[in-house]
DRENDO-1510 file (C-alpha; in Angstrom, 1 decimal, always signed):
<recs>
REC; n; res; u; v; w
REC; 1; TYR; +0.0; -0.1; +0.0 .
REC; 2; PHE; +2.6; +2.5; +1.1 .
REC; 3; ASP; +4.7; +1.9; -2.0 .
REC; 4; PHE; +1.8; +2.2; -4.5 .
REC; 5; ALA; +0.3; +5.2; -2.6 .
REC; 6; GLY; +3.7; +6.7; -2.3 .
REC; 7; TYR; +4.2; +6.7; -6.2 .
REC; 8; SER; +0.6; +8.0; -6.7 .
REC; 9; LEU; +1.5; +11.0; -4.5 .
REC; 10; LEU; +4.7; +11.7; -6.3 .
REC; 11; ALA; +2.6; +11.7; -9.5 .
REC; 12; MET; +0.3; +14.0; -8.1 .
REC; 13; GLY; +3.1; +16.3; -6.8 .
REC; 14; LEU; +4.8; +16.1; -10.1 .
REC; 15; GLY; +1.5; +17.0; -12.0 .
REC; 16; TYR; +0.9; +19.9; -9.5 .
REC; 17; MET; +4.3; +21.4; -10.3 .
REC; 18; MET; +3.5; +21.2; -13.8 .
REC; 19; GLY; +0.2; +22.6; -13.4 .
REC; 20; ILE; -1.7; +19.4; -14.0 .
REC; 21; ALA; -4.5; +18.2; -11.5 .
REC; 22; VAL; -3.8; +14.5; -11.2 .
REC; 23; PRO; -6.6; +12.8; -9.1 .
REC; 24; ALA; -6.0; +11.3; -5.8 .
REC; 25; ASN; -5.8; +7.5; -5.9 .
REC; 26; PHE; -6.0; +6.6; -2.2 .
REC; 27; ASN; -8.2; +8.1; +0.7 .
REC; 28; LYS; -7.3; +6.2; +3.9 .
REC; 29; PRO; -8.4; +2.7; +2.7 .
REC; 30; TYR; -7.7; +1.1; +6.0 .
REC; 31; LEU; -10.4; +3.3; +7.8 .
REC; 32; ALA; -13.2; +1.8; +5.5 .
REC; 33; GLU; -16.2; +0.1; +7.1 .
REC; 34; ASN; -17.0; -2.3; +4.4 .
REC; 35; PRO; -15.8; -3.5; +0.8 .
REC; 36; GLN; -17.8; -0.8; -1.0 .
REC; 37; ASP; -16.2; +2.0; +1.2 .
REC; 38; PHE; -12.8; +0.4; +0.8 .
REC; 39; TRP; -13.0; +0.5; -3.0 .
REC; 40; LYS; -14.1; +4.1; -2.9 .
REC; 41; ARG; -10.9; +4.8; -1.0 .
REC; 42; TRP; -8.5; +2.3; -2.6 .
REC; 43; HIS; -7.1; +2.7; -6.2 .
REC; 44; ILE; -9.9; +5.1; -6.9 .
REC; 45; THR; -9.1; +5.7; -10.4 .
REC; 46; LEU; -9.2; +2.0; -11.3 .
REC; 47; GLY; -12.4; +1.6; -9.3 .
REC; 48; ASP; -14.1; +4.4; -11.1 .
REC; 49; TRP; -13.1; +3.2; -14.4 .
REC; 50; LEU; -14.2; -0.4; -13.6 .
REC; 51; ARG; -17.6; +1.0; -12.4 .
REC; 52; ASP; -18.2; +3.1; -15.5 .
REC; 53; TYR; -16.8; +0.9; -18.2 .
REC; 54; PHE; -17.5; -2.6; -16.8 .
REC; 55; PHE; -20.0; -2.8; -13.8 .
REC; 56; ARG; -22.7; -0.4; -15.2 .
REC; 57; PRO; -22.7; -1.9; -18.7 .
REC; 58; ILE; -22.9; -5.5; -17.3 .
REC; 59; TYR; -25.7; -4.3; -15.0 .
REC; 60; LYS; -27.7; -2.5; -17.7 .
REC; 61; SER; -27.2; -5.7; -20.0 .
REC; 62; LEU; -28.6; -8.0; -17.3 .
REC; 63; SER; -31.4; -5.7; -16.7 .
REC; 64; SER; -32.6; -6.0; -20.1 .
REC; 65; TYR; -33.5; -9.6; -19.6 .
REC; 66; LYS; -37.1; -9.9; -18.6 .
REC; 67; SER; -36.4; -13.1; -16.5 .
REC; 68; LEU; -34.2; -11.1; -14.3 .
REC; 69; LYS; -36.7; -8.4; -13.9 .
REC; 70; ASN; -37.5; -9.5; -10.3 .
REC; 71; TRP; -33.8; -10.3; -9.2 .
REC; 72; PRO; -32.1; -7.1; -8.5 .
REC; 73; LEU; -29.9; -8.6; -6.0 .
REC; 74; LEU; -28.7; -11.2; -8.5 .
REC; 75; LYS; -27.9; -8.7; -11.2 .
REC; 76; GLN; -25.9; -6.6; -8.8 .
REC; 77; ASN; -24.0; -9.4; -7.5 .
REC; 78; VAL; -23.2; -11.1; -10.9 .
REC; 79; ALA; -22.1; -7.5; -12.2 .
REC; 80; LEU; -20.0; -7.0; -8.9 .
REC; 81; PHE; -18.1; -10.5; -9.2 .
REC; 82; SER; -17.5; -10.0; -12.7 .
REC; 83; THR; -16.1; -6.7; -12.2 .
REC; 84; PHE; -13.8; -7.9; -9.5 .
REC; 85; ALA; -12.7; -10.9; -11.5 .
REC; 86; LEU; -11.6; -8.6; -14.3 .
REC; 87; MET; -9.9; -6.5; -11.8 .
REC; 88; GLY; -7.8; -9.5; -10.8 .
REC; 89; CYS; -7.1; -10.2; -14.5 .
REC; 90; TRP; -6.1; -6.7; -15.2 .
REC; 91; ASN; -3.1; -7.3; -12.7 .
REC; 92; GLY; -2.0; -10.3; -14.5 .
REC; 93; PHE; -3.2; -13.6; -15.5 .
REC; 94; GLU; -1.6; -15.3; -12.7 .
REC; 95; THR; -3.6; -17.5; -10.1 .
REC; 96; LYS; -2.7; -14.9; -7.1 .
REC; 97; TYR; -4.2; -11.9; -8.9 .
REC; 98; ILE; -7.3; -13.9; -10.2 .
REC; 99; VAL; -8.0; -15.3; -6.8 .
REC; 100; SER; -7.5; -12.0; -5.0 .
REC; 101; GLY; -9.8; -10.4; -7.3 .
REC; 102; ALA; -12.5; -13.2; -6.7 .
REC; 103; VAL; -12.0; -12.9; -3.0 .
REC; 104; PHE; -12.7; -9.1; -3.2 .
REC; 105; GLY; -15.7; -10.0; -5.4 .
REC; 106; PHE; -16.9; -12.5; -2.7 .
REC; 107; TYR; -16.7; -9.7; +0.0 .
REC; 108; SER; -18.5; -7.5; -1.9 .
REC; 109; LEU; -21.3; -10.1; -2.8 .
REC; 110; VAL; -21.7; -10.6; +1.0 .
REC; 111; HIS; -21.7; -7.1; +1.9 .
REC; 112; ASN; -24.2; -6.3; -0.8 .
REC; 113; SER; -26.6; -9.2; +0.1 .
REC; 114; PHE; -26.1; -8.0; +3.7 .
REC; 115; VAL; -27.1; -4.3; +2.8 .
REC; 116; TYR; -30.0; -5.4; +0.6 .
REC; 117; TYR; -31.5; -7.7; +3.1 .
REC; 118; SER; -31.0; -5.3; +5.9 .
REC; 119; LYS; -33.1; -2.7; +4.0 .
REC; 120; LYS; -35.6; -5.0; +2.9 .
REC; 121; ASN; -36.2; -6.3; +6.5 .
REC; 122; GLY; -35.6; -3.0; +8.2 .
REC; 123; LYS; -33.1; -4.5; +10.6 .
REC; 124; ASN; -29.4; -4.2; +10.8 .
REC; 125; ILE; -27.5; -6.3; +13.5 .
REC; 126; PHE; -25.1; -3.5; +14.1 .
REC; 127; ASP; -28.0; -1.2; +15.0 .
REC; 128; ALA; -28.1; -2.4; +18.6 .
REC; 129; LEU; -24.5; -1.2; +19.1 .
REC; 130; PRO; -23.5; +2.2; +20.0 .
REC; 131; GLY; -22.2; +4.0; +16.8 .
REC; 132; TRP; -18.5; +4.1; +17.7 .
REC; 133; LEU; -18.5; +0.4; +18.7 .
REC; 134; SER; -20.1; -0.6; +15.3 .
REC; 135; ARG; -17.7; +1.6; +13.4 .
REC; 136; SER; -14.6; +0.0; +15.3 .
REC; 137; ILE; -15.9; -3.7; +14.6 .
REC; 138; SER; -16.7; -2.9; +11.0 .
REC; 139; ILE; -13.1; -1.2; +10.4 .
REC; 140; PHE; -11.5; -4.2; +12.4 .
REC; 141; ILE; -13.4; -6.8; +10.2 .
REC; 142; MET; -12.6; -4.9; +6.9 .
REC; 143; VAL; -8.9; -4.5; +7.8 .
REC; 144; ASN; -8.4; -8.1; +8.3 .
REC; 145; LEU; -10.4; -9.2; +5.2 .
REC; 146; ALA; -8.5; -6.7; +3.1 .
REC; 147; CYS; -5.0; -7.8; +4.6 .
REC; 148; PHE; -5.9; -11.4; +3.8 .
REC; 149; ALA; -6.8; -10.6; +0.2 .
REC; 150; ILE; -3.7; -8.6; -0.3 .
REC; 151; TYR; -1.8; -11.6; +1.1 .
REC; 152; LEU; -3.4; -13.7; -1.5 .
REC; 153; PHE; -2.5; -11.0; -4.1 .
REC; 154; SER; +1.3; -10.8; -2.9 .
REC; 155; GLY; +1.8; -14.5; -4.0 .
REC; 156; ARG; +3.2; -15.7; -0.8 .
REC; 157; PHE; +0.3; -17.8; +0.0 .
REC; 158; PRO; +1.9; -21.3; +0.1 .
REC; 159; TYR; -0.7; -23.0; -2.3 .
REC; 160; PHE; +0.2; -20.7; -5.1 .
REC; 161; ASN; +3.9; -21.8; -5.5 .
</recs>
């Protein structure tokens, strides 16, 4: 993270010196409370590009099928998982990258389903907790999930050798 974020900050500074506004690429991703928030903070430019040119067209295409009209969660989850699988392939066609993308895709599916059913049922398991505790638990869980996926991405996972 620090290596990539550092290069991004150097590019922003160099661009600023030349009068070019380079967009920020990271915004405290390890303070994210869920996968959606994490990807709004981590590699922002890639996430925006994938959302605009991959997720939305897939979701729109799936929405054109009448048989999927009553399945909004399925359409979202298929588009989400496909987007993260592509992100894994974007890094390279190696097992470590594809699996890491799929793991982040799985995290996103679980979170998206949780949010969908929480809204549908009007209940959220975190509502009973004080806000600071809910936020702390969410950040703790997300940091550990992100670290695991990044560990897979690193290629140091023993089953990828």
